[in-house]
GUBAFI-735202 format. One line per field, with one value per residue (C-alpha): residue number from 1; residue in three letters; x, y, z. Coordinates in nm, 4 decimals. Each point is the difference from the previous one (the first is absolute). Layout:
<pts>
n <- [NUM;...]
res <- [ALA;...]
xx <- [X;...]
yy <- [Y;...]
zz <- [Z;...]
</pts>
This chain:
<pts>
n <- [1;2;3;4;5;6;7;8;9;10;11;12;13;14;15;16;17;18;19;20;21;22;23;24;25;26;27;28;29;30;31;32;33;34;35;36;37;38;39;40;41;42;43;44;45;46;47;48;49;50;51;52;53;54;55;56;57;58;59;60;61;62;63;64;65;66;67;68;69;70;71;72;73;74;75;76;77;78;79;80;81;82;83;84;85;86;87;88;89;90;91;92;93;94;95;96;97;98;99;100;101;102;103;104;105;106;107;108;109;110;111;112;113;114;115;116;117;118;119;120;121;122;123;124;125;126;127;128;129;130;131;132;133;134;135;136;137;138;139;140;141;142;143;144;145;146;147;148;149;150;151;152;153;154;155;156;157;158;159;160;161;162;163;164;165;166;167;168;169;170;171;172;173;174;175;176;177;178;179;180;181;182;183;184;185;186;187;188;189;190;191;192;193;194;195;196;197;198;199;200;201;202;203;204;205;206;207;208;209;210;211;212;213;214;215;216;217;218;219;220;221;222;223;224;225;226;227;228;229;230;231;232;233;234;235;236;237;238;239;240;241;242;243;244;245;246;247;248;249;250;251;252;253;254;255;256;257;258;259;260;261;262;263;264;265;266;267;268;269;270;271;272;273;274;275;276;277;278;279;280;281;282;283;284;285;286;287;288;289;290;291;292;293;294;295;296;297;298;299;300;301;302;303;304;305;306;307;308;309;310;311;312;313;314;315;316;317;318;319;320;321;322;323;324;325;326;327;328;329;330;331;332;333;334;335;336;337;338;339;340;341;342;343;344;345;346;347;348;349;350;351;352;353;354;355;356;357;358;359;360;361;362;363;364;365;366;367;368;369;370;371;372;373;374;375;376;377;378;379;380;381;382;383;384;385;386;387;388;389;390;391;392;393;394;395;396;397;398;399;400;401;402;403;404;405;406;407;408;409;410;411;412;413;414;415;416;417;418;419;420;421;422;423;424;425;426;427;428;429;430;431]
res <- [MET;ILE;ALA;ARG;GLN;ASN;ARG;TYR;GLU;LYS;SER;ARG;CYS;ARG;PRO;ALA;ILE;VAL;ASP;TYR;GLU;GLN;ILE;LEU;SER;VAL;PHE;LEU;PRO;ILE;GLY;ILE;LEU;LEU;ALA;HIS;GLY;TRP;GLU;SER;CYS;PHE;LEU;ASN;ILE;SER;LEU;THR;LEU;SER;PHE;LEU;ASN;ILE;ASP;ILE;GLU;GLU;LEU;PHE;SER;GLU;VAL;ASN;LYS;PRO;PRO;PHE;ILE;CYS;LEU;SER;PHE;THR;GLY;ARG;ASP;VAL;MET;ALA;CYS;ALA;GLN;ALA;GLY;SER;GLY;LYS;THR;ALA;ALA;PHE;LEU;LEU;PRO;VAL;MET;SER;ALA;LEU;MET;PRO;SER;GLY;ASN;LEU;SER;THR;PRO;ALA;ASP;THR;CYS;CYS;PRO;ARG;CYS;LEU;ILE;ILE;ALA;PRO;THR;ARG;ALA;GLU;ALA;PHE;GLU;ILE;SER;ASN;GLU;ALA;ARG;LYS;PHE;ALA;PHE;GLY;THR;ALA;LEU;HIS;ILE;ALA;CYS;CYS;TYR;GLY;GLY;THR;CYS;VAL;MET;GLU;GLN;ARG;GLN;THR;LEU;SER;ARG;GLY;ALA;THR;ILE;LEU;VAL;ALA;THR;LEU;GLY;ARG;LEU;LYS;HIS;PHE;ILE;SER;GLU;GLY;TYR;ILE;SER;LEU;ARG;GLU;ILE;LYS;TYR;LEU;ILE;LEU;ASP;GLU;ALA;ASP;ARG;MET;LEU;GLY;LYS;SER;PHE;GLU;ASP;SER;MET;ASN;TYR;VAL;PHE;LYS;HIS;GLU;SER;LEU;SER;ALA;ARG;GLU;ASP;ARG;GLN;THR;LEU;MET;PHE;SER;ALA;ILE;PHE;PRO;GLU;LYS;LEU;GLN;GLN;LEU;ALA;SER;GLN;GLN;LEU;LYS;LYS;ASP;PHE;LEU;MET;ILE;ALA;GLY;GLY;GLU;ILE;GLY;ALA;ALA;ASN;LYS;CYS;ILE;THR;GLN;VAL;PRO;GLU;ILE;ILE;GLU;CYS;THR;SER;ILE;ALA;ASP;LYS;LYS;GLU;ARG;PHE;LEU;GLU;LEU;LEU;ASN;PHE;ASP;MET;LYS;ARG;TYR;GLU;VAL;ALA;LYS;GLU;ALA;ASP;VAL;PHE;LYS;LYS;LYS;THR;LEU;VAL;PHE;VAL;THR;ARG;LYS;VAL;PHE;ALA;ASP;THR;LEU;GLY;VAL;ILE;LEU;SER;GLU;PHE;GLY;ILE;PRO;SER;VAL;THR;ILE;HIS;GLY;ASP;ARG;TYR;GLN;ASN;GLN;ARG;GLU;GLU;THR;ILE;ARG;GLU;PHE;LYS;GLN;GLY;LYS;THR;PRO;VAL;MET;ILE;ALA;THR;ALA;VAL;ALA;GLU;ARG;GLY;LEU;ASP;ILE;LYS;GLY;VAL;ASP;HIS;VAL;ILE;ASN;TYR;ASP;LEU;PRO;THR;ASN;GLY;GLN;ASP;TYR;VAL;HIS;ARG;ILE;GLY;ARG;THR;GLY;ARG;VAL;GLY;ASN;PRO;GLY;ARG;ALA;THR;SER;LEU;TYR;LEU;SER;ASP;GLN;ASN;ARG;GLY;LEU;ALA;GLN;SER;LEU;VAL;GLU;ILE;LEU;THR;GLU;ALA;GLU;GLN;VAL;VAL]
xx <- [-15.3518;0.1799;0.3820;0.0843;0.3203;0.0913;0.2781;0.2631;0.3435;0.2931;0.1050;0.2823;-0.2189;-0.3487;-0.2348;-0.2486;-0.3628;-0.2346;-0.3314;-0.2715;-0.1090;0.3665;0.0486;-0.3089;0.1033;0.3932;0.1032;-0.1219;0.0521;0.1994;-0.0817;-0.3766;-0.2129;-0.2145;-0.2904;-0.0174;-0.1014;0.1469;-0.0330;0.2200;0.2554;0.0269;-0.0334;0.2246;-0.2328;-0.3591;-0.0951;0.0740;-0.2218;-0.2926;0.0282;0.0032;-0.2992;0.2053;-0.1553;0.2890;-0.2112;-0.1230;0.3520;0.1318;-0.3170;0.0458;0.0008;0.2659;0.1952;0.3540;0.2483;0.2771;-0.1060;0.1428;0.3021;0.0975;0.0831;0.2205;0.3214;0.0053;0.0030;-0.3275;-0.0811;-0.3803;-0.2547;-0.3787;-0.2705;-0.0416;-0.2159;0.0319;0.1497;0.3730;0.0699;-0.1346;0.1558;0.3351;-0.0861;-0.1528;0.2513;0.2954;-0.1664;-0.1071;0.3702;0.1699;-0.1823;0.1246;0.3579;-0.0530;0.2692;-0.2338;0.2280;0.0805;0.0427;0.3323;0.1688;0.0238;-0.3502;0.0747;-0.3398;-0.0329;-0.2367;0.0343;-0.2619;0.0831;-0.3010;0.0478;-0.2229;-0.0905;-0.3847;0.0938;0.2585;-0.2755;-0.2621;0.2246;0.0960;-0.3616;-0.0712;0.2766;-0.0780;-0.3640;0.1385;0.2680;-0.2540;0.0243;0.3293;0.3784;0.0587;0.1140;-0.1039;0.2116;-0.0680;0.2404;-0.0471;0.0686;-0.2402;-0.0070;0.2076;0.3430;0.0439;-0.3522;0.1019;0.3581;-0.1610;-0.2469;0.3094;0.1612;-0.2649;0.0645;-0.1784;-0.0669;-0.1473;0.1025;-0.1888;0.1980;0.0197;0.3663;0.0730;-0.0621;0.1376;0.3342;0.0253;-0.0620;0.2576;0.2814;-0.0754;0.0310;-0.3574;-0.0519;0.1900;-0.0926;0.2178;-0.3026;-0.2418;-0.1584;-0.2465;0.0522;-0.3398;-0.0465;-0.3580;-0.0821;0.3216;-0.0503;0.0516;0.2456;0.2348;-0.0523;0.2340;-0.1304;0.0961;0.3067;0.2469;-0.1688;-0.0729;0.3735;0.0813;-0.2192;0.0988;0.3710;0.0086;0.2708;-0.2484;-0.2406;-0.0274;0.1102;-0.2082;0.0331;-0.1161;-0.3194;-0.3076;-0.0715;-0.3736;-0.0901;-0.3734;-0.2006;-0.2839;0.2355;0.3345;0.1295;0.2575;0.2796;-0.0765;-0.0037;0.3469;0.0974;-0.1658;0.1558;0.3399;-0.1157;-0.1357;0.1160;0.0644;-0.2826;-0.2657;-0.3613;-0.2085;-0.3695;-0.2667;-0.3605;-0.1933;0.1780;0.2935;-0.0919;-0.3809;-0.2837;-0.2064;-0.3039;-0.2212;0.0247;-0.2840;0.1208;-0.2474;0.0887;-0.3065;0.1093;0.3664;-0.0307;-0.0026;-0.0140;0.1461;0.1330;-0.3472;-0.1527;0.2356;-0.1003;-0.3552;0.0137;0.2231;-0.2777;-0.2626;0.1938;-0.0542;-0.3533;-0.0047;-0.2916;0.0920;-0.3310;-0.1001;0.3762;-0.0307;0.0792;-0.2886;0.0615;-0.0944;0.2404;0.2469;0.3077;-0.1029;-0.0150;0.3206;0.3910;0.1088;0.3676;0.1003;0.3196;0.1467;0.3384;0.1000;-0.0027;-0.1537;-0.2810;-0.0738;-0.0646;-0.1786;-0.2514;-0.0430;-0.0951;-0.2552;-0.1737;-0.0283;-0.1846;-0.2220;-0.0757;0.2100;0.2486;0.3499;0.3499;0.3293;0.3278;0.3257;0.3836;-0.0558;-0.1982;0.2121;0.0045;-0.2277;-0.2416;0.0273;-0.0823;-0.2940;-0.1416;0.0230;-0.1546;-0.2991;-0.0586;0.0366;-0.2352;-0.2716;0.0125;0.0745;-0.1323;0.2520;0.3509;0.2020;0.3412;0.3219;0.2276;0.0935;-0.3146;0.0634;0.1653;-0.0334;-0.3119;-0.2128;-0.3233;-0.2738;-0.3005;0.0775;-0.2884;0.0984;0.3745;-0.0598;0.2815;-0.0793;0.3497;0.1528;0.3494;0.2620;0.0756;-0.1955;0.1920;-0.1261;-0.3393;-0.0190;0.1330;-0.2651;-0.3014;0.1286;-0.0932;-0.3581;-0.1129;0.2483;0.0158;-0.2824;-0.2318;-0.1782;0.0874;-0.0426;0.2573;-0.0809;0.2578;-0.0813;0.1768;0.0852;0.1410;0.2313;0.1618;0.0001;0.0263;0.3385;-0.1577;-0.3026;0.1749;0.0946;-0.3377;-0.1226;0.2313;-0.0500;-0.4027;0.0278;0.2058;-0.2192;-0.2983;-0.1696;-0.1837;0.2111]
yy <- [2.4332;-0.3029;0.0007;-0.3532;-0.1596;-0.0952;-0.1843;0.2376;-0.2020;0.1120;0.3578;0.0919;0.0110;-0.1071;0.2872;0.0435;-0.1053;0.2073;-0.1040;0.2757;-0.0739;0.0201;0.3367;0.1531;-0.1284;0.0436;0.2860;0.3255;0.3098;0.3011;-0.1651;0.0608;-0.3084;-0.0931;-0.0167;0.3677;-0.0152;0.0753;0.3648;0.0327;-0.2016;0.2855;0.3297;0.1980;-0.0699;-0.0465;0.3595;0.0112;-0.3459;0.1466;0.3127;-0.2101;-0.1981;-0.3148;-0.2499;-0.1792;-0.3095;-0.0330;0.0720;-0.2999;-0.2175;-0.3601;-0.1122;0.2319;0.0831;0.0074;-0.1896;0.1995;0.3159;-0.1556;-0.1467;0.3355;0.0957;-0.2725;0.1172;-0.3477;-0.0357;-0.1214;-0.2164;0.0252;-0.1905;0.1122;-0.0416;0.2959;0.2629;-0.1061;0.3486;-0.0294;0.3545;0.1128;-0.2508;0.1243;0.3886;0.0365;-0.1495;0.1570;0.3459;-0.0588;-0.1070;0.2742;0.3164;-0.0040;-0.0101;0.3749;-0.1185;0.0454;0.1433;0.3504;0.1934;-0.0793;-0.0310;-0.3739;-0.1736;-0.2382;-0.2099;-0.1820;-0.2460;-0.1111;-0.2016;-0.1513;-0.1167;-0.1671;0.2206;0.3740;-0.0699;-0.1735;0.2642;0.2583;-0.1794;-0.0653;0.3522;0.1248;-0.2449;0.1341;0.3442;-0.0454;-0.1705;0.2826;0.2762;0.2486;-0.1504;0.1243;-0.3015;0.0992;-0.2639;0.0133;-0.2388;-0.0134;-0.2340;0.0188;0.1491;0.3250;0.3320;-0.0768;0.3874;0.0043;-0.3081;0.1388;0.2967;-0.2064;-0.2103;0.3362;0.0857;-0.3107;-0.3493;-0.2083;-0.2782;-0.0509;-0.2041;-0.0871;-0.2339;-0.1304;0.1521;0.3972;-0.1197;-0.1408;0.3317;0.2247;-0.1801;-0.0108;0.3840;0.0714;0.1120;-0.2965;-0.1581;-0.3252;0.0730;0.0859;-0.2974;-0.1515;-0.1723;-0.1785;-0.1519;-0.2032;-0.0038;-0.2730;-0.1603;-0.3175;0.2147;0.2406;-0.2855;-0.1757;-0.0038;0.3166;0.2114;-0.1863;0.2306;0.3001;-0.1525;-0.1059;0.3668;0.1089;-0.2567;0.0421;0.3682;0.1360;0.2684;-0.2502;-0.0322;-0.3217;-0.2866;0.0012;0.3692;-0.0141;-0.2375;-0.1667;-0.0971;-0.2031;-0.0082;-0.2111;-0.2125;-0.2571;-0.1326;-0.3050;-0.2054;0.1103;0.3591;-0.0694;-0.1044;0.2872;0.2341;-0.1682;0.1132;0.3827;-0.0382;-0.0564;-0.3656;0.0306;0.1270;-0.0921;-0.1692;0.0610;-0.1411;0.1263;-0.3277;-0.2144;0.1430;0.1015;-0.0608;0.2060;0.2192;-0.1895;0.2978;-0.0300;-0.1784;-0.1962;-0.0746;-0.3283;-0.0434;0.2694;-0.0972;-0.2534;0.1583;-0.1695;0.2497;0.3750;0.1066;-0.1818;0.1492;0.3390;-0.0615;-0.1261;0.2878;0.2446;-0.2047;0.0619;0.3562;-0.0149;0.0092;-0.1324;-0.1995;-0.0537;0.3953;0.0951;0.2650;0.0601;0.1121;0.3329;-0.1556;-0.2759;-0.0842;0.0693;0.3721;-0.0157;-0.2026;-0.0075;-0.2681;-0.0459;-0.1978;-0.1577;-0.0878;-0.1061;0.2414;0.3669;0.0552;-0.2167;0.1930;0.3072;-0.2167;-0.1482;0.3681;0.0963;-0.3036;0.0873;0.3591;-0.0942;-0.2166;0.2951;-0.1259;0.2826;-0.1228;0.1176;-0.1741;-0.0431;-0.1594;0.0395;0.2237;0.2775;0.3058;-0.0105;0.2924;-0.1701;-0.3251;0.2095;0.1971;-0.3342;-0.1439;0.3083;-0.0250;-0.3680;0.0673;0.2940;-0.2156;0.2214;-0.2879;-0.3319;-0.2290;-0.0049;-0.2009;-0.0955;-0.1829;-0.1547;0.3742;-0.0275;-0.3559;0.1018;0.2664;0.2089;0.0536;0.1386;-0.0163;-0.1826;-0.1930;-0.2446;-0.2301;-0.0779;-0.1492;-0.2316;0.0503;-0.1283;-0.2451;0.0694;-0.2646;-0.1250;-0.0474;0.2921;0.2710;-0.1457;0.0335;0.3793;0.0872;-0.1253;0.1569;0.3557;-0.1157;-0.1271;0.2309;0.0512;-0.2347;0.1237;-0.2336;-0.0331;-0.1901;-0.1279;-0.1681;-0.1663;-0.0613;-0.3469;-0.1017;-0.3315;0.0353;0.2852;-0.0507;-0.3642;0.0325;0.1895;-0.2283;-0.1762;0.2965;0.1568;-0.3164;0.0158;0.3578;-0.0174;-0.2972;0.1778;0.3010;-0.2412;0.0738;-0.2520;-0.1245]
zz <- [2.4134;0.1089;-0.0935;-0.1426;-0.0592;-0.3574;-0.1584;0.0796;0.0700;-0.2246;0.1260;0.1940;0.3176;0.0993;0.0365;0.3091;-0.1017;0.2112;0.0997;-0.0269;0.3740;0.1123;-0.1751;0.2001;0.3152;-0.0137;-0.2363;0.1716;-0.2117;0.1560;0.3509;-0.0001;0.0699;-0.3060;0.2427;0.0092;-0.3582;-0.3541;0.0166;0.3124;-0.1899;-0.2546;0.2334;-0.2207;-0.2954;0.1487;-0.0371;-0.3749;-0.0302;0.1868;-0.2199;-0.3088;0.1419;-0.0025;0.2514;0.1663;0.0990;-0.3483;-0.1437;0.2259;0.0138;0.0896;-0.3462;-0.1344;0.3431;-0.1540;0.2236;-0.1541;0.2068;0.3271;-0.1630;-0.1443;0.3525;0.0930;-0.1812;-0.1744;-0.3906;-0.1429;-0.2948;-0.0413;-0.2078;-0.0325;-0.2238;-0.2617;0.1697;0.3492;0.1186;-0.0532;-0.0875;0.3271;0.1617;-0.0626;-0.0194;0.3203;0.2373;-0.1712;-0.0008;0.3664;0.1051;-0.2092;0.1537;0.3499;-0.1093;-0.1482;-0.2745;-0.2854;-0.2777;-0.0874;-0.3155;-0.1752;-0.3283;0.0657;0.1318;0.3076;0.0532;0.3083;-0.1546;-0.3573;-0.1665;-0.3529;-0.2428;-0.3058;-0.2149;-0.0254;0.0691;0.3188;0.1115;-0.0801;0.1964;0.3261;0.0115;-0.0102;0.2817;0.1931;-0.0585;0.1249;0.3389;0.0427;-0.0678;0.3078;0.1199;-0.0329;-0.2453;-0.3532;-0.2700;-0.3497;-0.3064;-0.2879;-0.3103;-0.3677;-0.2803;0.2044;0.0068;0.1440;0.1092;0.1860;0.2086;0.0734;0.1410;0.1894;0.1506;0.0858;0.2274;0.2215;0.0226;0.3117;-0.2161;-0.3697;-0.2234;-0.3141;-0.3032;-0.0574;-0.3288;0.1355;0.3505;-0.1444;-0.2173;0.2915;0.1966;-0.2801;-0.0230;0.3598;0.0404;0.2655;0.2674;0.1704;0.3205;0.2141;-0.0955;0.3064;-0.1783;-0.3528;-0.1452;-0.3043;-0.1284;-0.2430;0.1150;-0.2141;-0.2911;0.1278;0.0821;-0.3418;-0.2920;-0.1596;0.2975;0.1064;-0.1183;0.1314;0.3538;0.0230;-0.0694;0.2971;0.2484;-0.0652;-0.0195;0.2146;0.1351;0.1044;0.3884;0.1539;0.0108;0.3976;-0.0221;-0.1884;-0.0176;-0.3306;-0.0722;-0.2980;-0.1001;-0.2744;-0.0856;-0.1369;0.1305;-0.2104;0.1932;-0.2133;0.0628;0.3571;-0.0149;-0.1766;0.2540;0.2932;-0.1237;0.0457;0.3120;0.3800;0.1016;0.2724;-0.2589;0.0269;-0.2669;0.0181;-0.2260;0.0334;-0.1260;-0.2853;-0.1746;-0.3524;0.0480;-0.1516;0.2364;0.1439;0.0028;-0.3864;-0.1578;-0.3230;-0.2864;-0.1629;-0.1660;-0.2957;-0.0165;-0.3086;-0.3253;-0.3194;-0.2476;0.0111;-0.1325;0.2841;0.2429;-0.1139;0.0307;0.3674;0.0860;-0.1221;0.1528;0.3423;-0.0485;-0.0357;-0.4039;-0.1535;-0.2948;-0.1364;0.0289;-0.0379;0.2544;0.3739;0.2205;0.1473;0.3576;-0.0733;0.3055;-0.2268;0.0492;0.3702;0.0760;-0.0562;-0.2315;-0.0794;-0.3014;-0.0760;-0.3365;-0.1315;-0.2774;0.0286;-0.3519;0.0801;0.3207;-0.2458;-0.2256;0.2674;0.1324;-0.3537;-0.0109;0.3359;-0.0867;-0.3525;0.2229;0.2430;0.2945;0.1306;0.0746;0.0504;-0.0954;0.1572;-0.1129;-0.0388;-0.3123;0.2042;0.1764;0.3589;0.0073;-0.2065;0.2082;0.3279;-0.1635;-0.1240;0.3547;0.1412;-0.2214;0.0598;0.3928;-0.0148;-0.1868;-0.2858;-0.2182;0.1032;-0.2055;0.0020;-0.2487;0.1143;-0.0872;0.2600;0.1089;0.2246;0.1066;0.3334;0.2493;-0.0800;0.2661;-0.1425;0.2368;-0.1040;-0.2925;-0.0403;-0.2786;-0.1546;-0.3484;-0.1483;-0.3630;-0.0520;0.2549;0.1094;-0.0393;0.3567;0.3334;0.1675;-0.2415;0.0280;0.3850;-0.0380;-0.2440;0.1782;0.2811;-0.1369;0.1301;0.3461;0.1883;0.3596;0.0851;-0.2470;-0.2440;-0.3499;-0.3254;-0.2467;-0.3163;-0.2513;-0.3529;-0.0745;-0.3442;0.0022;-0.3029;0.1557;0.3778;0.0446;0.1588;0.2721;0.0946;0.2743;0.1492;0.0175;0.1373;0.3070;0.0634;-0.0117;0.2234;0.2523;-0.0256;0.0926;-0.3384;-0.1910;-0.2901]
</pts>
């Protein structure tokens, strides 16, 4: 991962653009030389990682070694952009956990929860995923992990918060509610982390983010470290982000900003569809459906692999699920009309391989870290290149190969054509 300069000229100050090799040689986490190995950099959680059979060298392989790991120990704010699936979640969780544990100041039970680290995610699914990862890394330690998001019982979450939280993962709606009711205070925040920061700083979350940044209880900017992570950082959002960071913040890009993951193999041969009916047939063929026999062979790959299908409309997600069921292909659906417990059960079934196909709307575009997704199919393409990058980032994660296929209908997707060409070219794929 080589950090690259981009056209960032208009903000109030110029960030430091850090080269990967410079990071390895200059920024030494907690005073321990990197030559001693990655595991020695995280002595406080190394036993947990070993117990969970997590290989440190594999986690931080040459392909995916997150440069943000070292930066989190410098005390400087960070704006970090890296390809979807490159390990950003571990990149901010591991160093923060390792830094918090020696202090012994880990939050205690109280009527008002005072977390030391606040991680804000744009969707419930992402908050759920991040908190699950945090619990895995914190297993066997004194760190307390809590998660609060909408669509679940408020009373249960209040009880969880009252037991104390070292690291709190939250969505903005529920976070604002608990802050306004006095159940959460931000005065002890040492680390403020925005995941999918491009979306968190967008117009849809502008008022809520201002509420957090300007809240009277939030620790002073000089007393906390603010880290912003995303696969995409448009220039306008870089300027907005810089307003919430210290003047000497660091900006890092792991590869091209906003580029697709090079581990993903695109399949342009099947993109062009002549009609809606042709689109449906090509989709079924991707799932090994024999259009002549009108059946799927029992030994077909679709039953052995995980396939994530994206559609635009919630109603069509359910309709497509019924169609696949009629053709003998088991599937589950996830969209905005599902209750939170239904969404979690759907994701759990898909993760465990009980159901080989998951049909999703935009709720699954970002943040979902499902191990071993072999194939992402854009039945309906998104309206912009940024969402396309996030969608295909659900496969080919952490250095594993993946396949992404998009069904292109010129009447509907002509406006996206140029963006697709640029993204595929940057990812070194055949166009």
